[in-house]
Structures are given as C-alpha cells and as structure tokens.
N, C-alpha and C positions, 0 to 999 in steps of 0.2 A: 684877778680872781675875788669873787664876792666873799665877803667875812661876816660871819653872825654877830650881831651886837644885841645887847639886852636894854630895854627902855625902863627907865625909872621914873615914877610919879615924882613930881616936884613938890606935892603936899604931905602925902603920907610916906613917901620913899619905898612904896610897893613895886616890887619887879613884876610887872604884869605882862608885858609883850616882849617878844623876839621879832627880829627882822633881819634883813642882810643889807649890807651897803657895799659899794665898790669903793674901797680906798683909794684907787689911783684918780679917780674923777672927783670925789668927795672928800677933802682933807679936814674939814671942820667936824664937830661933833653934831650928830643927828638930834634935831628938835622937833616934835610933832605934838599937836594937840589931839589927844584921844580920850577915850572913856575911860575912867577909873572905876572898877567895881568896888573898891574899897571905900572911896570917897562919894561914890554915887553921884559923881558928876564929870563933865569934860575938864581935864586939867592938861598942863603941859607935861609932856614926858621927855627925858633926857637920855641920851646914850649914857649908859655907865662905864667906868673906868675899865 
C-alpha cells in the first residue's frame, strides 16, 4: 500500500509538496531536487518525519 509523505525544503523548511511512496519497496527517506517557490530556486526536498 502506498503512503502519503510530505516533502520539506532543506533551505527554508517550507512544506511545499506531497507525494506517495511504497514503503515495502523503498525503506529509506525520499530525497528529490524540486523547485521551491519560497526560495525561488531548485533545492533539495526531503521527506518529513
């Protein structure tokens, strides 16, 4: 079953994106480079706790 996760910007700590992930397949935390509208640039977004 896929579970909802929230992605947090590593620079400004803004919670900008939500996505889903399969916890059985991917055990580690999700890290994606995405555009942050608050920073106005592409930054690393990490899965929140």
